[in-house]
C-alpha positions as CSV (number, residue, x, y, z in Angstrom):
1,M,0.1,0.0,-0.1
2,N,1.2,3.0,-1.2
3,T,-1.3,5.5,0.2
4,D,-0.7,6.9,3.7
5,I,-3.1,5.6,6.2
6,K,-4.0,8.7,7.1
7,H,-5.6,9.5,4.0
8,I,-7.1,6.2,3.7
9,A,-8.6,6.6,7.4
10,A,-9.9,10.5,6.0
11,L,-12.0,8.8,3.3
12,V,-13.5,5.9,5.0
13,A,-14.2,8.4,8.1
14,T,-16.4,10.1,5.7
15,S,-18.3,7.4,4.5
16,I,-19.3,6.6,8.4
17,W,-20.0,10.4,8.5
18,A,-22.6,10.2,6.0
19,D,-25.1,8.3,8.4
20,G,-23.7,9.8,11.8
21,E,-22.9,6.6,13.6
22,Y,-20.0,4.5,13.8
23,D,-21.1,1.1,14.7
24,A,-19.9,-2.2,15.7
25,A,-20.4,-3.6,12.3
26,E,-18.4,-0.5,10.9
27,K,-15.7,-1.2,13.1
28,I,-15.4,-4.5,11.8
29,V,-15.5,-3.4,8.3
30,V,-12.8,-1.1,9.0
31,E,-10.6,-4.2,10.4
32,E,-11.2,-5.9,7.0
33,I,-9.9,-2.9,4.9
34,A,-7.0,-2.8,7.4
35,D,-6.0,-6.5,6.4
36,A,-7.3,-5.7,2.2
37,F,-4.4,-2.4,2.5
38,E,-2.0,-4.4,4.9
39,L,-2.4,-2.0,7.3
40,N,-2.3,-2.8,11.4
41,A,-6.0,-2.8,12.2
42,E,-5.4,-0.8,15.6
43,D,-3.8,1.9,13.5
44,L,-6.3,2.1,11.3
45,S,-9.3,2.2,13.5
46,A,-7.4,5.0,16.0
47,A,-7.0,6.9,12.6
48,V,-10.2,6.6,11.6
49,E,-12.0,7.8,14.6
50,Q,-9.2,10.4,15.3
51,E,-10.9,11.6,11.6
52,L,-14.2,11.2,12.7
53,E,-13.8,13.7,15.4
54,V,-12.1,16.3,13.0
55,I,-15.2,15.6,10.7
56,K,-17.8,15.7,13.1
57,P,-18.3,19.2,13.3
58,M,-17.7,20.2,9.9
59,S,-20.7,21.2,7.1
60,E,-21.4,19.5,4.2
61,D,-19.2,21.7,2.2
62,E,-16.2,21.1,4.4
63,V,-16.5,17.1,4.0
64,N,-16.7,17.6,0.4
65,A,-13.4,20.2,0.6
66,Y,-11.8,17.5,2.9
67,I,-12.7,14.3,0.7
68,L,-11.0,16.3,-2.1
69,E,-8.0,17.1,-0.1
70,H,-7.3,13.5,1.0
71,S,-8.5,11.8,-2.4
72,A,-5.4,13.8,-4.0
73,E,-2.9,11.8,-2.1
74,V,-4.3,8.6,-2.7
75,E,-2.4,6.1,-5.4
76,D,-4.3,6.0,-8.7
77,E,-4.0,2.6,-8.7
78,E,-5.4,2.1,-5.5
79,A,-8.5,4.6,-6.1
80,E,-11.2,1.8,-7.0
81,M,-9.7,-0.4,-4.1
82,L,-10.6,2.2,-1.9
83,L,-13.5,3.3,-3.4
84,Q,-14.7,-0.6,-2.5
85,A,-13.8,-0.2,0.8
86,V,-16.0,3.0,1.4
87,L,-19.0,1.2,-0.4
88,Q,-18.7,-1.7,1.9
89,V,-18.9,0.7,5.0
90,V,-21.8,2.2,3.8
91,I,-23.8,-0.9,3.1
92,V,-22.5,-2.7,6.4
93,D,-25.3,-1.6,8.3
94,G,-28.2,-3.0,6.3
95,V,-29.2,0.5,5.1
96,L,-28.4,2.5,2.4
97,G,-29.6,6.3,2.5
98,E,-29.3,9.0,-0.3
99,E,-26.9,11.1,1.8
100,E,-24.5,7.8,2.0
101,V,-24.9,7.6,-2.1
102,E,-24.2,11.1,-2.3
103,N,-21.0,11.1,-0.2
104,V,-20.2,7.9,-2.1
105,L,-20.2,9.4,-5.6
106,S,-18.5,12.6,-4.0
107,I,-15.5,10.3,-2.6
108,A,-15.4,8.4,-6.1
109,S,-15.5,11.9,-8.1
110,A,-12.6,13.3,-6.1
111,L,-10.5,9.9,-6.5
112,G,-11.1,9.9,-10.2
113,V,-13.4,7.2,-10.6
114,D,-16.2,7.7,-13.2
115,D,-19.5,8.2,-11.8
116,A,-21.0,5.3,-14.1
117,R,-18.5,3.2,-12.8
118,A,-18.8,4.1,-9.4
119,V,-22.7,3.4,-9.5
120,L,-22.1,0.4,-11.0
121,M,-19.8,-0.9,-8.1
122,L,-22.3,0.2,-5.6
123,A,-25.1,-1.5,-8.0
124,D,-22.7,-5.0,-7.6
125,L,-22.6,-4.4,-3.8
126,V,-26.5,-3.8,-3.7
127,K,-27.5,-7.3,-5.6
128,E,-25.5,-9.2,-3.5
129,E,-27.1,-7.7,-0.4
130,P,-31.0,-9.1,-0.9
131,E,-31.7,-7.8,2.9
132,L,-30.4,-4.3,1.9
133,Q,-33.0,-1.4,2.7
134,I,-32.8,1.5,0.4
135,E,-34.2,5.0,2.0
136,L,-35.0,7.9,-0.4
């Protein structure tokens, strides 16, 4: 993994921020992300929690600027892998809301992933989760 843990944690944190709660299932996914990116799980978990504290008081516009700032530091070859990780975070709680989709598309765009590709990646995950509730 060439992308610094701080930038991975920042983008994972913004995906958690979208629904406002960091629950046990999301914490497990963060551990899985650490494994996928060959990072220490405790280090990534601590970094995500730290980034959540940073973004908690931010407005939506500030979070979007934060996403752009950290996405610029992600290695191009790791962008889709990181987007896949973010997608896992937003669906793990069994509910996919409009705010989460908007957030994912902001992250995808900032990472340089085409909107159509990001939507197809999300759709692929949704079809694997038949119990997933979609909230409009």
